[in-house]
N, C-alpha and C positions, 0 to 999 in steps of 0.2 A: 816439680810440676811442669816445667818447660819441656822436659823429655816426654812426659805423658801427652801433653798437648800436641807435640810433633807426631807421635804415634797416631793419635786420634785424627789429626788433620790429614795424615796419610791415607786413612780410610775414607774420610768424607771432608774434603777441603772446603766445601761450601757451608759447613755448619760452624756456628759460633759456640765452640765448646766451653768457653769461659763463662757464658751466661745461661746456656741451655741446661735445664735440670729435669728434662723429661725424655732423655735419649731412648729409653726402653719403652716408656708409656706412649710416646709418639712414633714409635717404630722407626726411629732414625738409625739405630743400630739393631742388627738382627743376630740370629744365632751364629751365622758365619762370621760376622764381625767380632762377636765375643770370642770365638775360637782363635781368631787372629790376634785379638787383644791379649788374651791369656798367654799366648806364645810370645808375643812381642814384649809384654811386661816381664815375663820370666827371663828373657834374654837381657833386657835393658836394666832391670832392677835386681836381678839375681834372686828372685823370690818365686815360690810356687803358690799359685792360688788354688786352695783346696776346692773340691767339687761343692762342698756345702756353702762356700762363699760366693758361688756363682748364682746370685739372686738379683732380681731387678734393683733392689735398694742400693746395691754396691755398684751398679753399672748405669744408673740413671743420670749421672752427671760426672764431669771430670773431677770435681771436688770430692764426691763420694768415692770414686775409684782411687783417687790419690790417697784418701784417708785409709782405704783398705790396704794399699801398698805400704803406707807408713806403719800401719799396725802389724802387718806381716813381717816387715823388716825388724821391728822391735821384738817380735816373738821369737825370732831365730836366734 
């Protein structure tokens, strides 16, 4: 989780990603951020996020995003 938080803070250092659970809903992260996140997560965690997983529910919080990463790692 620490690595993911570092990636997120790199995008928006002013946001408290540990408590915010409306990143998409409140437009804190946008489509450009998601493209960066998918790339950084792929590099850092050695997983590929399929297009069908790029949905608001998976990107609305660091916790949801980390759950997605863990699930993808387990599926490989």
